MIMARLUM-604079 format. One line per 3 residues: number of its first residue (from 1); for each residue x, y, z of C-alpha. Coordinates in steps of 0.001 Angstrom, whole numbers, plus 524288, in hexadecimal, padded with zeros to 5 digits. Layout:
N
NUM) X Y Z; ... .
// end
This chain:
499
1) 13198 F5162 6A286; 13C91 F5A9A 6A5F4; 1493B F58E2 69E37 .
4) 1435D F4EA7 6952B; 1477C F55A8 688A4; 15585 F554B 68D42 .
7) 15416 F4709 69129; 14F33 F43BF 68371; 15A8F F4AEC 67D2F .
10) 1648E F43CC 68581; 15E16 F3683 68390; 15DAE F373A 674BC .
13) 16491 F2BE9 66E08; 17156 F304F 667EE; 1751F F2C30 65A02 .
16) 180A1 F2486 65F6D; 177CC F1CE2 668C4; 16DE6 F1A76 65DF0 .
19) 1788E F152A 6550C; 17D71 F0C21 65FC6; 16FB3 F06FE 6621F .
22) 16DD7 F040A 653A8; 17A56 EFC08 653B5; 17656 EF435 65FB4 .
25) 17470 EE586 65E0F; 169F2 EDE78 66601; 16B3E ED022 66972 .
28) 15C5C ECEB6 668C5; 15692 EDA7F 661EE; 14818 EDBAA 66546 .
31) 13E61 EE04D 65B18; 13526 EEB39 65F0C; 12780 EEDA4 659C9 .
34) 123BB EFBE0 65B78; 114E2 EFC62 65B0E; 10F12 F09A1 6579E .
37) 102BE F0B88 65FB4; 0FEC4 F17AD 6580A; 101E0 F1E60 64B3E .
40) 10DCC F26CE 64983; 11AB3 F27B6 64265; 123C9 F2B76 64D74 .
43) 12505 F1D93 652A1; 129AC F180E 645A4; 13338 F2348 643C8 .
46) 13951 F20FD 6512B; 13AB1 F127D 64E4A; 142EE F157B 64248 .
49) 14C7B F1CA0 64B53; 14E5E F10F1 65475; 15C03 F0BC1 656CD .
52) 15615 EFE20 65839; 14F38 EF977 64BEC; 1487F EEC80 64F26 .
55) 13A90 EF196 64FA3; 12DE8 EF1BE 6480A; 12372 EFC50 64840 .
58) 11539 EF7F5 64862; 10806 EFBAC 64E32; 0FD42 EF59E 65663 .
61) 0F645 EEFBA 64AA8; 0FF5B EE41C 6489B; 10879 EDB11 64FF6 .
64) 116F5 EDB4C 64D07; 12143 ED213 65241; 12B9C ED80D 65B0D .
67) 132B8 ED5C9 667CB; 12DF6 EE262 66E31; 122A0 EEB93 66BBF .
70) 12166 EFA2D 66E15; 11460 F0140 66D05; 11648 F0F92 669D7 .
73) 10E04 F1A70 663D8; 11105 F1E0D 655B2; 11527 F2BAE 659CB .
76) 11EA1 F2678 663F2; 12D4D F260F 66264; 137EA F1CEF 666F7 .
79) 14532 F2259 66A69; 14F7D F1D35 660BD; 1551F F13DE 66AE4 .
82) 147F3 F0EDB 66FF8; 147B7 F01A3 6693A; 15645 EFFC4 66B8D .
85) 154AE F015C 67A4C; 14899 EF8C0 67A70; 14FF9 EEE4A 672E1 .
88) 15B40 EEEF5 67C77; 151FE EED24 68801; 14A64 EE24A 68130 .
91) 15678 ED9B1 680E1; 1537A ED481 68E69; 14652 ECF28 68A58 .
94) 13E32 EDA02 69050; 12FA9 ED92D 68DBA; 12C22 EE756 6903C .
97) 1351C EF2DD 68D72; 131B0 F0106 68FC7; 138EB F0DE7 68EFB .
100) 13693 F1C19 69256; 12E6E F24AC 68977; 12AC4 F32D5 68755 .
103) 12042 F3A47 67FF9; 121D7 F4069 672A0; 11A28 F4D22 671A4 .
106) 11BAA F554F 6654C; 128F9 F4F5E 662E9; 12DE1 F520E 670BD .
109) 13103 F477E 67A89; 12B0D F49F1 687E4; 12413 F4368 6935F .
112) 12E2C F389F 695BD; 12A35 F2C2F 69CBF; 135C5 F26C2 6A43E .
115) 130EC F1948 6A815; 134E6 F10CC 6B3A8; 1398C F02D5 6B34F .
118) 12F47 EF836 6B2C4; 12533 EFCA2 6BCC6; 118EB EF43F 6BD58 .
121) 11263 EFC70 6C7D7; 1156B F0921 6C0D4; 10E85 F0310 6B519 .
124) 1026C F014F 6BDA6; 10261 F1014 6BFA2; 103E2 F1457 6B171 .
127) 10915 F0F9E 6A46C; 11747 F1328 6A673; 11BA1 F09ED 69B85 .
130) 114C3 F1272 6916C; 11701 F1063 682F0; 125D8 F0F68 68331 .
133) 1263A F00BF 68596; 12771 EF464 67DA0; 1236F EE664 68033 .
136) 128D3 ED978 67BA7; 12139 ED0EA 67246; 11F11 EC69A 67CDD .
139) 119B4 ED089 68670; 11105 ED6C6 67C34; 10B08 EC99A 67907 .
142) 10981 EC63F 6876A; 101F0 ED2C0 689C1; 0F9E9 ED080 67D88 .
145) 0FA34 EDB18 67342; 0FDE6 EE92F 670BB; 0FD10 EF317 67BBF .
148) 0F4D7 EFC76 6738D; 0F6AE F0AC2 67000; 0F01E F117F 67B93 .
151) 0F565 F13B1 6894E; 0EB30 F0B5D 69050; 0ED68 EFF3B 687FD .
154) 0FC20 F00D4 688FC; 0FB5B F01F7 697D9; 0F325 EF59A 69853 .
157) 0FD46 EEEE0 68FCD; 10884 EF265 698EE; 100C2 EEE01 6A4DE .
160) 0FEE9 EE0AD 69E75; 10CB9 EDFBF 69910; 114C9 EE346 6A513 .
163) 1108D ED786 6AD77; 113F7 ECE77 6A218; 1217D ED42B 69F8D .
166) 12CDA ECE97 6A745; 1376C ED791 6A1E2; 1347E EE60D 6A0FB .
169) 13EC9 EF078 69EEC; 13EA8 EFF43 69F09; 1480E F067B 6960D .
172) 14B0B F13C9 69C2A; 14C3B F1A8E 68EF9; 14307 F244D 688A1 .
175) 14011 F1C39 67C6C; 13254 F2061 67861; 12C27 F2D7E 674F4 .
178) 11D7B F2BDB 673A3; 111D3 F34D0 67163; 10A64 F3865 67DD0 .
181) 0FEDA F3028 681F1; 0F509 F3079 68CEF; 0F82B F2692 69798 .
184) 0EECE F1B9A 69AB2; 0E523 F20F6 6A4B8; 0DC76 F14E1 6A42A .
187) 0DE60 F0BD5 6AFF2; 0D855 F0044 6A8AF; 0E56A EFA57 6A42D .
190) 0EA9A EFAB4 6B207; 0DE1C EF52B 6B7CD; 0DE7D EEA21 6ADE4 .
193) 0EC9C EE712 6B197; 0EA13 EE750 6C03D; 0DCF3 EE054 6C020 .
196) 0CEB1 EE3C5 6BF9E; 0CDBF EE7C8 6CDDC; 0D9B8 EF0B2 6CD54 .
199) 0D7EC EFE8D 6D218; 0DF37 F088A 6C9E0; 0DEEE F16BD 6CE3E .
202) 0E367 F2285 6C650; 0F1B5 F263B 6C7D5; 0F771 F33CE 6C9D8 .
205) 0F605 F376D 6BB76; 0EE48 F3289 6AFBF; 0F3A7 F25CC 6AAAB .
208) 0F850 F211E 6B801; 0F1A2 F17AF 6C148; 0F1A7 F137C 6CF72 .
211) 0EE52 F0502 6D0A1; 0E93B EFF9C 6DD73; 0EB00 EF159 6E0F8 .
214) 0E609 EEEE4 6EEA2; 0EB7E EE503 6F842; 0E4DC ED814 6FB06 .
217) 0E010 ED5F4 708CE; 0E3E1 EDEA3 7142F; 0F299 EDCD7 715A7 .
220) 0F990 EE23E 7217C; 10235 EEE0D 71EA3; 10DA3 EF0D4 727B5 .
223) 11108 EFF50 728A7; 11F2E F0051 72D32; 12327 F0DF0 731A7 .
226) 13002 F133A 736CB; 1323F F1E55 7404F; 13EC9 F2400 73AA4 .
229) 13939 F31CB 73AE9; 1340F F3114 748CA; 12734 F2E34 74F78 .
232) 11FBA F398E 7497B; 12285 F34F0 73BA9; 11EEE F2709 73F3D .
235) 1123C F2BA6 7456E; 10E9C F32C6 738E3; 110F9 F2688 730D4 .
238) 10956 F1D57 73991; 0FDF6 F26E0 73AFC; 0FCF8 F28DA 72C47 .
241) 0FD5D F1A23 72A04; 0F254 F17BD 73392; 0EA35 F22CB 72DE1 .
244) 0EBD5 F1F42 71F86; 0EDD3 F1086 71F4F; 0E1B3 F0AA1 7191F .
247) 0E62A EFC7E 7192B; 0DEF0 EF485 7236B; 0EAF0 EED56 728AE .
250) 0F7F1 EF38E 72BEA; 101EF EF3A3 736C4; 10BDE EFD9F 73B57 .
253) 11A2E EFA65 73DA9; 123AD F04C7 74276; 13246 F02AD 740BA .
256) 139C8 F0C13 74970; 1481A F0F2B 747CA; 14959 F13E5 755D0 .
259) 14596 F0FAE 7639C; 13734 F0F34 766F5; 13124 F1C5E 76A19 .
262) 12499 F1E9B 771D5; 11D26 F1FF1 7650D; 12285 F131C 75FC6 .
265) 11F2D F0C4A 76C9C; 11167 F11B6 76B95; 1106A F0C08 75DE8 .
268) 114D1 EFEE5 76324; 10A69 EFF9D 76D95; 0FFFB F020C 76348 .
271) 10383 EF5AC 75BE4; 10CB9 EFB32 7519E; 118E5 EF319 74EF6 .
274) 12497 EFB9C 75276; 13287 EF75C 74FB6; 13E06 EFE9F 75598 .
277) 14B9B EFD5F 74FD3; 153E7 F0937 75354; 15D54 F0E2E 748F7 .
280) 158D0 F045A 73EBA; 158D2 F08AB 73091; 14BB2 F0BA3 72A16 .
283) 14D00 EFF7D 72197; 14F32 EF702 72D9B; 14343 EFCFD 73434 .
286) 13ACE EFA15 7285C; 13F88 EEBFC 7284B; 13C5F EEA8F 736C6 .
289) 12EC9 EEFDE 7345B; 12C89 EE6B3 728DA; 13062 EDAD4 730F3 .
292) 126FF EDED3 73BC1; 11BE3 EE1F4 73262; 11112 ED823 72FBC .
295) 10A92 EDE4B 723EB; 10A57 ED9B7 715EB; 10E4F EE773 711D7 .
298) 118AB EF01B 717DA; 1176A EFEE0 71746; 12404 F057D 71B91 .
301) 12223 F138D 71FFC; 12C83 F1D42 723ED; 128D3 F246B 7305C .
304) 122B6 F313F 72C09; 11DEF F2BEB 71EED; 10F1D F2CE7 71F21 .
307) 10539 F27D6 71532; 0FCB1 F31EF 70E90; 0F478 F28AA 7063F .
310) 0E948 F2292 70DF1; 0EA4A F15A3 70687; 0F91A F14C6 706C2 .
313) 0F934 F0728 70CAC; 0F030 F0168 70275; 0F739 F0797 6F6E8 .
316) 104E3 F03CC 6FB3D; 10180 EF5D8 6FEC6; 0F9EF EF33E 6F23E .
319) 105FB EF6E5 6EA4A; 10F02 EEF4A 6F36E; 10685 EE33A 6F202 .
322) 10892 EE225 6E34E; 110C4 ED630 6DFD3; 11C28 EDDC8 6D9C9 .
325) 11CEA EE962 6E314; 126DD EE9EE 6EDFC; 12610 EF728 6F4B3 .
328) 11C8B F027B 6F348; 11E67 F108F 6F76C; 115DA F1CCA 6F739 .
331) 11810 F2ABF 6F303; 11EAD F3169 6FE93; 11D6C F4009 700FA .
334) 1249E F48DB 70A65; 11E54 F5221 7141A; 11CB4 F5C53 70945 .
337) 1160F F52C5 6FFE5; 12211 F517F 6F757; 125D4 F4453 6F1CD .
340) 13006 F3CE3 6F991; 12EB2 F2FE3 6F2CE; 127E1 F2A8A 6E6DD .
343) 12FF1 F1E38 6E664; 13EC0 F1DDF 6E5DC; 14657 F1FB0 6D940 .
346) 1542B F1AB6 6DB2A; 15DC0 F24F6 6D66D; 15463 F3081 6D6FF .
349) 15B51 F3C1D 6DD41; 16750 F3361 6DDE6; 161CB F29FE 6E7F2 .
352) 1546A F24CE 6EB99; 14B28 F2F4D 6E6CB; 13CCE F30BF 6E3CB .
355) 1367D F3677 6D798; 12ECC F4296 6DAEB; 136A9 F4521 6E747 .
358) 13392 F528F 6ECE1; 127D8 F54EA 6E3F7; 119AB F555E 6E7E8 .
361) 110D0 F4AA1 6E27C; 109C6 F5501 6DA80; 11673 F5985 6D435 .
364) 119FE F4B7D 6D100; 10C6C F4901 6CB94; 10DF9 F5460 6C235 .
367) 11BAB F5080 6BDED; 11B3D F4187 6BD9B; 10E43 F3BAE 6C22E .
370) 111F7 F2D96 6BF25; 11B79 F2DEF 6CA9A; 10F5D F2E84 6D33A .
373) 10AC2 F2157 6CDF2; 10E12 F146B 6D49B; 11B0B F1036 6CED0 .
376) 12641 F06EA 6D0D0; 1328B F0CC0 6D6CE; 14010 F0806 6DA7A .
379) 13EDD F0B98 6E8C3; 13690 F1147 6F39C; 13A90 F194F 6FF76 .
382) 138CE F13F1 70D4C; 12F00 F1E0C 71213; 1230C F1618 70DE0 .
385) 123FB F0897 707DC; 11A3D EFD5B 7067F; 11E0D EEF59 70389 .
388) 118D2 EE1BE 705C2; 11F4C EDBB6 71193; 122D2 ECEEB 70ACC .
391) 12996 ED639 6FFB7; 130DF EDEE3 70952; 1360D ED354 71111 .
394) 1394B ECB6C 704D8; 1417D ED6C7 6FFC7; 1490B ED757 70CA0 .
397) 1435F EE41A 711C3; 14AE5 EF0DC 7122C; 159AB EF0F7 71237 .
400) 15D79 EF674 71F9E; 16B56 EF920 71AF8; 16634 F0481 712BD .
403) 16318 F0C19 71F13; 15B87 F188B 71C27; 15D33 F18D6 70D70 .
406) 1575C F10F6 70242; 15267 F051D 709AF; 14479 F05E2 7044F .
409) 14912 F0832 6F661; 152D4 EFD06 6F77E; 147C5 EF3E5 6FB7F .
412) 1406C EF80C 6EF3D; 14C39 EF42C 6E6F9; 14C74 EE6B2 6ED3E .
415) 13DD8 EE538 6EB18; 13FC9 EE872 6DCB3; 14A03 EDDBC 6DBA4 .
418) 13F33 ED4B8 6E07D; 13678 ED963 6D539; 12E68 EE205 6DE3E .
421) 12BC3 EF028 6DAB1; 12BC2 EFBFA 6E396; 120AC F054C 6E11F .
424) 11D4A F134C 6E48B; 10EC7 F1609 6E64E; 10D70 F24F0 6E618 .
427) 0FECB F2475 6E85D; 1026F F2113 6F676; 10848 F2CC6 6FD5F .
430) 10FFB F2E0E 709F1; 11631 F39CC 71065; 1234B F396A 7175B .
433) 1221D F4339 72261; 13038 F42E9 726CC; 13C97 F3E80 72035 .
436) 14901 F3D46 7282B; 1537D F3811 71EEB; 15E40 F3040 72528 .
439) 16C05 F3141 72001; 1704C F23D6 71AEB; 17DD4 F1F5F 71E82 .
442) 1883F F1C02 7148D; 18537 F0D67 71525; 176D4 F1004 7128F .
445) 17A6A F189B 706FB; 18347 F0E67 700ED; 1794A F0381 70265 .
448) 16EAD F0C1A 6FCBD; 17727 F0F9F 6F113; 17A4D F0152 6EEC8 .
451) 16BE5 EFD94 6EF31; 167A5 F07B0 6E539; 173B7 F08CE 6DCCD .
454) 16EB5 EFFF4 6D1AD; 162D4 F08AB 6CFA8; 16AF4 F14E9 6D102 .
457) 1739E F1010 6C5F5; 168ED F0B3C 6BCEE; 15DC9 F145B 6C056 .
460) 1513A F11B1 6C797; 1490E F08E2 6BE9F; 13C4E F0EA3 6C3A9 .
463) 14126 F1C90 6C1B4; 14560 F1DD8 6B39F; 15441 F1F9B 6B28F .
466) 15227 F2AAA 6A8C5; 14BC8 F32E8 6B356; 1537C F3D00 6BACC .
469) 1584B F38DD 6C829; 15879 F46CB 6CD51; 14A52 F4AF8 6CB1F .
472) 13E55 F479C 6D36D; 13656 F4752 6C6DB; 138EE F3DDC 6BBA0 .
475) 141B0 F457E 6B247; 14AFE F403D 6A805; 158F6 F3E2B 6AC01 .
478) 162A7 F46E4 6A51C; 16A6F F4155 69ECE; 16214 F3555 69BC2 .
481) 16676 F2824 6A0F6; 17122 F2D6C 6A9C2; 17D7D F260D 6ACE3 .
484) 17C3E F18FD 6B3AC; 18283 F1DCD 6C02B; 17A80 F2A43 6C124 .
487) 177F4 F274A 6CF90; 1854C F226A 6D376; 18658 F2095 6E232 .
490) 190C9 F2B16 6E3BD; 18716 F3574 6DF56; 17B65 F3339 6E82E .
493) 17449 F3F8C 6ECA3; 1711A F429F 6FAD5; 16635 F388F 6FBEC .
496) 17097 F2E21 6FD3F; 17AC5 F3673 70416; 17EB6 F36B7 7124B .
499) 17D44 F4495 717DF .
// end
């Protein structure tokens, strides 16, 4: 990864910080058992450098009593502050703690893995937890035994442990340097976790998966489209939906922000529900369409956003039907097949940005293929969005006061506060044929800043805070862990500026 050597140099623990950590007093100091899953001397040597000393080193052959357990290869290394930071985080009674990790190749640190916050649906795509994680004694006993030394058994262990853990925390620090290993390419652990009849397809790269769930019965899907970009764009959207929709039951609802045109009247005459509300904001139009819709699922489509995947309806609704999923969005391309949206990362490019923006899917696949896996995100753009109707109404719908900016992402934040995740499913692809950005007014800007300011201060939990906020590809931030107010509202770039 570009600039990683410099990141490592800047993130190295200073002697002054190490001395301060050694003097620290813990109210309840947890004891760690570091279990070597293979032979090697490097692990023991790195433990002797730890600033936190309540640990014991053992192996898989015998049980040792401890509060937390780490399972690491004998040739792996812990950063000197690894146990200290884990002990600090364990004070809240967390059951599963995990931190970032990199690979150690011939003494050089490379291939960093900057992990997201707890992401159960990302875990269904690949083992993002990896080896840099520790579990509490209670959780280990609940799961029933060691995770094992190989990638497949460890992945199966995490899939069993995560549903049993109530408190999981990610530490955005590069605490582990481990020898390379081949990822788990066997879908058996995932099939066992999902059930015997689960269908698991290969993901974009070895070691990643694409689970399929299906939807019971034949629920009605309401496709709600707007005509902000004119009749031609709306025609393209409706035609593509009718050509590629494979679900047996769906209805069309058109929410128009202008008086009825001959085309809209013709749609009404053909049985399509058409709502006209001149000069209404996009969020208000979506809310009108949702109230008029009758389906169990709502699929919001921006006029001019056309589905490319023939089974888009099935794939989006099967994710949206999961009990802990709020909203689902696809991979959205522009007219030149460049990425417009792969889920929203709050703070990226100084506003509401998308990883991979401006790149082709092939370029992203070569640089960071795991971004093309289904994954949890903080927000989704309004161009294409699927959600269950009952969850949409229970959350209060879109906030019409946000006008043309941030209303879909703000709904995703409210869904998360209701313990519902927002998910990007890149295997479903749409193309936005026309994009006519509207300039938000000053009131819209202020309300949008207020809505997203907490994440702009703290960092997007699903986009590691140690990643650069100025690059479309995941690259380390320089310097590491920038100042708390790195995205202060008086320094927003043009995305949130009034022309």
